[in-house]
KEKE-3310 file (N, C-alpha, C; in steps of 0.2 Angstrom, whole numbers, plus 5000, padded with zeros to 4 digits):
npx = (5089:5082:5088:5084:5071:5071:5075:5064:5054:5058:5057:5044:5039:5044:5037:5024:5025:5028:5016:5008:5012:5010:4996:4993:4999:4993:4979:4984:4992:4982:4973:4983:4986:4972:4971:4977:4969:4957:4941:4932:4937:4937:4924:4918:4911:4919:4933:4950:4967:4978:4979:4971:4973:4983:4982:4986:4977:4968:4977:4982:4970:4967:4978:4975:4963:4966:4978:4987:4991:5003:5012:5009:5014:5026:5031:5028:5038:5049:5048:5049:5062:5070)
npy = (4869:4881:4890:4886:4888:4903:4906:4901:4908:4921:4920:4917:4930:4938:4931:4935:4949:4950:4945:4955:4967:4963:4962:4976:4982:4977:4983:4995:4992:4987:4998:5006:4997:4997:5010:5010:5004:5002:5010:5001:4988:4992:4993:4980:4964:4953:4952:4958:4957:4963:4974:4970:4977:4989:5007:5024:5033:5039:5046:5055:5062:5068:5077:5085:5090:5097:5108:5113:5101:5096:5104:5101:5087:5089:5097:5087:5077:5085:5086:5073:5069:5077)
npz = (5142:5145:5137:5124:5126:5126:5114:5106:5111:5106:5092:5091:5095:5084:5074:5077:5076:5063:5057:5061:5055:5041:5042:5045:5033:5022:5019:5014:5004:4996:4993:4986:4974:4969:4965:4952:4944:4931:4930:4926:4932:4944:4949:4947:4951:4953:4962:4961:4966:4960:4947:4931:4919:4921:4924:4923:4923:4933:4941:4932:4929:4941:4942:4932:4936:4948:4948:4957:4963:4959:4966:4979:4980:4977:4989:4999:4995:4998:5012:5016:5011:5019)
capx = (5082:5080:5091:5079:5064:5072:5075:5057:5050:5060:5055:5037:5038:5046:5032:5018:5027:5028:5010:5004:5014:5006:4989:4993:5000:4988:4975:4987:4994:4975:4972:4988:4983:4966:4972:4980:4964:4952:4934:4928:4939:4935:4916:4916:4910:4925:4938:4957:4971:4983:4975:4973:4976:4985:4981:4988:4971:4966:4982:4982:4963:4969:4983:4971:4958:4969:4984:4991:4993:5010:5015:5008:5018:5033:5032:5029:5044:5054:5048:5051:5068:5072)
capy = (4870:4888:4895:4885:4892:4909:4906:4900:4914:4926:4918:4918:4937:4940:4929:4939:4955:4949:4944:4961:4970:4961:4964:4983:4985:4974:4988:5001:4990:4986:5005:5008:4993:4999:5016:5009:4999:5006:5010:4993:4983:4993:4991:4974:4960:4949:4957:4955:4961:4966:4976:4966:4982:4995:5013:5030:5038:5042:5051:5060:5066:5072:5083:5090:5094:5101:5110:5114:5095:5095:5107:5096:5082:5092:5098:5081:5074:5089:5085:5066:5069:5081)
capz = (5140:5145:5131:5119:5126:5124:5106:5103:5112:5102:5086:5092:5095:5077:5070:5079:5073:5055:5055:5063:5050:5036:5043:5044:5027:5017:5017:5010:4996:4992:4991:4980:4968:4966:4961:4946:4940:4927:4933:4925:4936:4952:4950:4945:4957:4954:4965:4960:4970:4955:4941:4925:4914:4924:4921:4926:4921:4939:4943:4926:4930:4947:4940:4927:4939:4953:4946:4963:4966:4959:4972:4986:4979:4979:4996:5002:4994:5002:5018:5017:5011:5025)
cpx = (5080:5083:5087:5074:5065:5072:5068:5053:5052:5057:5047:5035:5039:5040:5026:5020:5026:5021:5006:5006:5011:4999:4988:4994:4996:4983:4978:4990:4988:4973:4976:4986:4977:4967:4974:4975:4959:4945:4931:4931:4937:4928:4914:4915:4916:4931:4945:4961:4976:4978:4977:4976:4977:4984:4984:4982:4968:4970:4982:4976:4965:4973:4980:4966:4961:4976:4990:4994:5000:5014:5015:5012:5025:5035:5032:5035:5049:5054:5050:5058:5072:5072)
cpy = (4877:4891:4892:4887:4899:4911:4906:4906:4920:4926:4918:4926:4939:4938:4933:4946:4956:4949:4951:4966:4969:4963:4972:4986:4982:4980:4994:4998:4989:4993:5008:5003:4995:5006:5016:5005:5005:5005:5003:4989:4985:4991:4984:4969:4955:4953:4953:4960:4965:4968:4972:4971:4989:5001:5019:5035:5042:5048:5057:5065:5071:5078:5088:5094:5099:5102:5111:5107:5093:5099:5104:5091:5084:5093:5092:5077:5078:5086:5078:5065:5072:5077)
cpz = (5140:5140:5125:5119:5125:5117:5103:5105:5108:5094:5085:5091:5088:5073:5071:5076:5065:5053:5056:5057:5043:5037:5043:5037:5021:5015:5012:5004:4992:4989:4985:4974:4965:4963:4954:4941:4937:4931:4932:4929:4943:4953:4948:4952:4958:4956:4963:4964:4966:4950:4935:4920:4918:4921:4926:4926:4927:4941:4938:4927:4936:4946:4937:4931:4945:4951:4951:4966:4965:4965:4979:4985:4981:4986:5000:5001:4998:5009:5020:5016:5017:5032)
residu = (MET:SER:ARG:LEU:ARG:GLY:ARG:VAL:ARG:VAL:TRP:LEU:ILE:TYR:ALA:PHE:ALA:ALA:ALA:LEU:SER:ILE:LEU:PHE:LEU:LEU:PRO:LEU:VAL:TRP:VAL:LEU:SER:THR:SER:PHE:LYS:PRO:ASN:THR:GLU:ILE:TYR:THR:THR:HIS:MET:ARG:PHE:TRP:PRO:LYS:HIS:PRO:THR:LEU:GLY:HIS:TYR:LEU:GLY:LEU:VAL:ALA:ALA:LEU:PRO:GLN:PHE:ARG:GLY:TYR:ILE:PHE:ASN:SER:VAL:ILE:VAL:THR:VAL:LEU)
# end
């Protein structure tokens, strides 16, 4: 019986860790999915998790407005790889 309780306890810990992981990752996924939405989908009252018409317009506008942004991304990739 003690061994069964130990297994149940481990599974409960894993379930709690998985639920907590989803809770913390969900806002990050929401922000990422919103970054691919056109403005008309962002400011609508009907909220969708995934964009209906994905676009790279926001990222292209960022690169056009901040030419040094490419350097920032390059530096981030280098630091991540190292």
